[in-house]
C-alpha positions, -999 to 999 in steps of 0.1 A, spaced: 242 370 -807 215 386 -820 189 362 -831 189 322 -825 175 312 -857 195 279 -863 220 282 -834 224 250 -811 212 254 -775 219 231 -750 202 229 -715 204 218 -685 172 211 -662 150 212 -693 122 189 -674 106 217 -660 104 251 -648 128 278 -668 144 254 -680 116 240 -703 103 275 -704 137 285 -721 130 254 -749 100 264 -756 112 303 -765 144 290 -783 122 267 -803 101 292 -814 129 309 -824 141 284 -850 174 272 -825 182 238 -824 179 218 -794 202 195 -767 182 188 -736 193 173 -705 174 166 -673 180 137 -647 138 138 -642 130 116 -675 95 117 -670 96 155 -668 122 157 -698 97 138 -715 69 160 -715 91 191 -722 92 173 -756 58 170 -762 53 204 -757 80 212 -783 64 185 -806 36 204 -802 47 238 -807 76 233 -834 69 206 -851 102 194 -874 126 210 -848 158 195 -844 163 182 -809 183 154 -785 174 147 -752 197 129 -722 190 120 -689 221 132 -673 234 142 -635 250 177 -640 269 170 -607 282 139 -625 318 155 -645 320 123 -667 285 124 -678 284 162 -688 314 161 -713 296 131 -726 267 150 -737 285 175 -742 306 156 -771 274 138 -782 255 171 -785 285 186 -805 283 155 -828 246 150 -832 238 189 -839 275 198 -857 285 223 -833 267 239 -800 265 278 -796 252 279 -765 246 262 -731 224 271 -701 236 261 -671 203 262 -657 196 232 -633 196 239 -593 179 231 -564 179 242 -529 184 236 -493 174 245 -462 189 237 -426 213 257 -403 247 251 -402 254 236 -374 228 209 -382 238 206 -418 258 177 -425 281 172 -448 261 149 -470 238 179 -477 262 201 -486 276 185 -510 249 175 -523 235 211 -533 270 224 -542 272 190 -562 245 204 -583 245 240 -580 281 249 -586 302 217 -598 271 213 -625 277 251 -639 312 242 -636 311 210 -657 285 223 -681 308 254 -687 341 231 -695 324 207 -711 314 231 -736 332 258 -736 356 243 -765 324 236 -787 313 272 -777 351 287 -791 350 264 -821 312 275 -836 330 313 -839 299 327 -818 289 314 -787 275 325 -750 275 304 -716 248 312 -696 247 303 -661 221 308 -633 231 321 -601 200 334 -579 194 365 -556 208 345 -531 239 350 -547 233 390 -538 223 386 -500 221 363 -473 197 345 -456 196 326 -424 190 286 -428 201 288 -464 240 288 -460 245 260 -485 222 275 -509 238 306 -505 275 294 -512 264 273 -543 246 307 -560 277 332 -544 302 308 -563 281 304 -594 286 346 -593 319 347 -588 327 322 -615 306 333 -638 316 369 -636 352 356 -638 346 336 -671 331 368 -689 364 388 -680 388 357 -695 364 359 -725 362 396 -730 401 393 -732 403 366 -753 380 383 -776 372 344 -789 339 348 -803 322 334 -771 306 358 -741 291 348 -706 261 361 -685 248 353 -650 212 349 -642 201 358 -609 164 350 -610 138 361 -580 108 335 -568 105 321 -601 71 296 -601 90 265 -607 88 232 -585 121 240 -567 104 241 -535 89 209 -538 120 194 -552 145 210 -522 157 193 -487 144 213 -459 167 192 -423 143 187 -393 168 213 -376 148 243 -393 114 234 -374 109 255 -346 139 283 -354 125 292 -390 95 274 -398 74 258 -377 71 225 -398 85 209 -434 52 212 -450 50 253 -441 87 257 -449 75 248 -484 48 264 -485 61 297 -473 89 294 -496 62 293 -530 47 324 -513 78 343 -529 72 329 -565 61 361 -581 75 355 -618 60 329 -646 92 309 -659 83 317 -693 82 357 -686 117 346 -669 128 332 -699 122 360 -726 142 382 -700 172 357 -701 170 354 -739 168 394 -742 198 395 -722 218 373 -746 209 391 -773 221 423 -758 254 404 -744 249 414 -708 270 406 -682 238 404 -653 204 397 -659 185 404 -631 148 386 -627 115 398 -612 110 427 -590 120 410 -559 157 406 -578 160 443 -583 150 453 -551 174 425 -532 205 440 -558 196 476 -547 195 466 -509 227 448 -511 243 477 -532 228 501 -505 233 481 -474 261 457 -482 266 449 -444 237 462 -427 208 447 -448 220 414 -425 201 435 -395 173 441 -416 171 401 -427 173 391 -396 146 416 -378 126 400 -406 133 361 -399 121 365 -360 91 386 -370 81 357 -395 95 326 -374 87 308 -342 115 322 -320 131 287 -309 162 271 -307 177 250 -339 171 209 -335 211 206 -342 203 172 -346 230 172 -378 208 146 -396 203 148 -434 174 161 -444 149 142 -460 154 134 -498 132 144 -521 133 150 -560 166 164 -568 195 158 -593 196 192 -607 162 197 -624 140 218 -603 150 253 -613 
C-alpha cells in the first residue's frame, strides 16, 4: 500500500494520542476514516480537528470498548457498510498498569489484557475479512518497547505487549503464506507524549518499592515520553507504505531493541540495578487490592 488516498482506515483509541495523530495524518492524505474510542469527549475533539484540517472528509465515529468482542464486530460491520469497504485497521488503543505480581489483583490483570491484548485480537479478527475483501489491506497492531524487554512492576503491561508482538508476527507470516493482498505490521513505540500515564492504574503495592507514591510514579513515567504523537504517526504510516514487519518509534525503542538483542538475558540485571538506584529500596505492600481506577477503556495510547 503505497498511498492512502481514497482508502478506508479504522482506528481504535482515536480520541487522543497516537490514534488522533494517525487520524489527522491519514485525513491529510485523503483517507476516509472509521474512528472509535471509549472516551466520547476525546473522540469529539478529534472530530473537531478533522473538520478543521480536512473539511468534507468522509468519516464515521463510534463509541466502542475494544475489550467487548460483540461491540468490535458490530463496529467493523457498520464501518464496512458505511464506507463500502475497509483497507486498514489500526489496533492502537491501550492502557498501562503498574503493580507487583504478588500484589496484583486478577481484576487488574484481566482489565489490561482485555484492552491491550484482546482488543487487538478483536480488531484483527473482526476486520480481517473486510480487509481481504477489499483486495488491498493492512493490519497495524501496537505493541511497545515493553514487548521487547521486561520491567519490574510492569508484568501485566509486559504480558499484554509481548502477546501483541507474538500475535502480530504470526499473523504476518500467515498473510505472507496466503498472498491474499493483506499484510501486517507490529508497532513498537518507546515513550510517546500521550495521556497514557494519566489513564493508567498504579497499584498501592508499588509505593515504597518502585516509587515513593502514585503521583510520583505518573510523573516519572511521563519523563520518558520523548517522541511526539505526530512524529509517531508519521513513522507508522511510513512503515505501512514500505510494508515493514516491525516499526520502532523513537531512539529509546531502537536502544531497547538493541539491548534485547545483544543482552537477551543479562539485560535483566541492568534493569534491576537501575530500578534499585532510582527507586525507594523498600518492600512491596503486597496488599492485593485492586489499583485505583482512572480513565481507561483502551483509549489512552
